[in-house]
ZAMARGU-4260 file (C-alpha; in steps of 0.2 Angstrom, whole numbers, plus 5000, padded with zeros to 4 digits):
<rodrens>
0) 5000/5000/5000 | 5008/5016/4994 | 4995/5028/5001 | 5003/5044/5006 | 5006/5046/5025
5) 5007/5027/5028 | 5022/5016/5032 | 5030/5002/5042 | 5042/5006/5057 | 5058/4996/5059
10) 5049/4986/5072 | 5036/4980/5059 | 5022/4991/5065 | 5011/5001/5053 | 5009/5020/5056
15) 5000/5034/5048 | 5005/5053/5048 | 4992/5066/5045 | 4992/5085/5042 | 4981/5093/5056
20) 4973/5106/5045 | 4958/5115/5053 | 4952/5125/5038 | 4944/5110/5028 | 4957/5109/5014
25) 4966/5092/5010 | 4980/5099/5000 | 4998/5106/5006 | 4994/5122/4997 | 4996/5137/5010
30) 5001/5124/5023 | 5013/5137/5032 | 4999/5149/5034 | 4986/5136/5039 | 4998/5130/5053
35) 5001/5148/5059 | 4983/5151/5060 | 4979/5135/5069 | 4993/5139/5082 | 4986/5156/5085
40) 4969/5149/5088 | 4975/5136/5100 | 4985/5149/5110 | 4969/5160/5111 | 4959/5145/5116
45) 4970/5139/5130 | 4977/5155/5137 | 4994/5154/5131 | 4998/5137/5137 | 5010/5129/5125
50) 5020/5113/5123 | 5039/5114/5127 | 5049/5120/5112 | 5060/5106/5104 | 5078/5111/5107
55) 5092/5108/5096 | 5111/5108/5097 | 5118/5126/5095 | 5130/5129/5080 | 5144/5133/5092
60) 5147/5129/5111 | 5159/5139/5121 | 5168/5128/5133 | 5170/5142/5146 | 5150/5142/5148
65) 5150/5124/5153 | 5151/5118/5171 | 5169/5116/5177 | 5165/5099/5185 | 5161/5091/5168
70) 5179/5084/5169 | 5185/5076/5185 | 5203/5079/5191 | 5201/5064/5203 | 5199/5051/5188
75) 5201/5049/5170 | 5184/5057/5166 | 5184/5071/5153 | 5172/5081/5144 | 5170/5077/5125
80) 5154/5088/5121 | 5136/5091/5122 | 5123/5077/5120 | 5108/5081/5108 | 5096/5071/5118
85) 5097/5080/5135 | 5108/5095/5129 | 5119/5092/5144 | 5138/5089/5146 | 5144/5072/5139
90) 5160/5065/5147 | 5169/5049/5143 | 5178/5040/5158 | 5193/5031/5151 | 5193/5019/5166
95) 5176/5012/5159 | 5180/5014/5140 | 5199/5014/5137 | 5198/5020/5120 | 5189/5033/5109
100) 5185/5033/5090 | 5178/5049/5082 | 5170/5046/5065 | 5163/5058/5053 | 5163/5067/5036
105) 5176/5080/5032 | 5174/5096/5041 | 5161/5090/5054 | 5171/5093/5069 | 5182/5078/5072
110) 5197/5088/5075 | 5188/5100/5086 | 5183/5086/5097 | 5201/5080/5099 | 5207/5098/5103
115) 5194/5099/5116 | 5199/5082/5124 | 5217/5087/5124 | 5214/5103/5132 | 5202/5095/5145
120) 5217/5083/5150 | 5229/5097/5151 | 5218/5108/5161 | 5212/5094/5173 | 5226/5081/5175
125) 5244/5084/5181 | 5258/5079/5169 | 5263/5066/5181 | 5246/5057/5179 | 5243/5060/5160
130) 5254/5061/5145 | 5249/5065/5127 | 5257/5056/5112 | 5250/5066/5097 | 5251/5058/5079
135) 5246/5073/5067 | 5252/5071/5049 | 5242/5086/5044 | 5247/5097/5059 | 5229/5101/5064
140) 5233/5099/5082 | 5249/5109/5081 | 5250/5120/5097 | 5235/5113/5106 | 5246/5105/5119
145) 5263/5114/5124 | 5264/5109/5142 | 5274/5095/5150 | 5259/5084/5146 | 5266/5082/5128
150) 5277/5067/5128 | 5278/5067/5108 | 5272/5075/5092 | 5274/5065/5077 | 5271/5071/5059
155) 5279/5058/5048 | 5279/5039/5046 | 5298/5037/5051 | 5295/5047/5067 | 5279/5037/5070
160) 5288/5020/5070 | 5302/5027/5081 | 5289/5034/5094 | 5279/5018/5094 | 5294/5007/5097
165) 5298/5017/5113 | 5280/5017/5118 | 5278/4998/5116 | 5294/4995/5127 | 5286/5006/5141
170) 5270/4998/5140 | 5277/4980/5140 | 5286/4985/5156 | 5269/4988/5164 | 5262/4971/5160
175) 5259/4961/5176 | 5273/4948/5180 | 5271/4931/5189 | 5274/4940/5206 | 5259/4951/5205
180) 5246/4948/5218 | 5227/4948/5216 | 5226/4963/5226 | 5238/4972/5215 | 5229/4967/5199
185) 5213/4973/5207 | 5220/4990/5211 | 5232/4991/5196 | 5246/4995/5209 | 5261/4985/5203
190) 5267/5000/5192 | 5267/5018/5193 | 5267/5032/5181 | 5255/5042/5169 | 5240/5037/5159
195) 5246/5038/5141 | 5234/5045/5128 | 5239/5041/5110 | 5229/5054/5100 | 5229/5052/5081
200) 5220/5064/5069 | 5216/5059/5052 | 5219/5041/5055 | 5215/5037/5036 | 5229/5048/5031
205) 5241/5040/5043 | 5236/5022/5037 | 5238/5027/5019 | 5256/5033/5022 | 5261/5018/5033
210) 5254/5000/5032 | 5247/4994/5048 | 5253/5010/5058 | 5247/5003/5075 | 5251/4985/5072
215) 5265/4986/5085 | 5252/4990/5098 | 5240/4976/5094 | 5247/4964/5107 | 5244/4978/5121
220) 5227/4983/5116 | 5218/4969/5126 | 5228/4975/5141 | 5225/4993/5139 | 5217/4996/5156
225) 5230/4987/5165 | 5245/4996/5157 | 5236/5013/5156 | 5235/5015/5137 | 5221/5025/5129
230) 5220/5026/5110 | 5210/5041/5103 | 5208/5043/5085 | 5198/5052/5072 | 5194/5047/5054
</rodrens>
């Protein structure tokens, strides 16, 4: 049945959509004016009582206008944006979700999301507890982190291979040995040092320049929580 206004939901239920015109006409001609007139009539009839407006995300959000508590200095919880459902702050806790992938079309805001996250880490955590290893072939994150939080800034394939070699050695040294107790495993107290955030912008560009650019980290990804590794990439 292809009757206009009828369809089937993804759950298999039938639905019908109708235009609530109150002027007796069955076409879409002059629909805007008809809706406006109907709305004015309802306002007069019900004394100004209206439904809550449907709010949408603003085109631009100023981080300074958001609550300072959106990120948590006592943990690995950082602000990543505003959610469209509740129009409230959305944060990611890397203790629960060790990695983050940002996907989207060109110029949709992926790099802006990475900039925000990097700045939140710098503003919230001390360098002794959080280090940023940035891979940025297009230099879109240049200058975002200039404090002691920055452990490395990589813009080429050769440099990436060298930096990953050192990073893998460090993370392997954090893997639990035979002498680690259950209590240490529970509290992750057999090693000390900063959480490491490997931030990669334009991963598709990095992958095109180097075959399997993160293959050296593959063996460590299942142990990311244990060794304090967080891969954050946009593509």
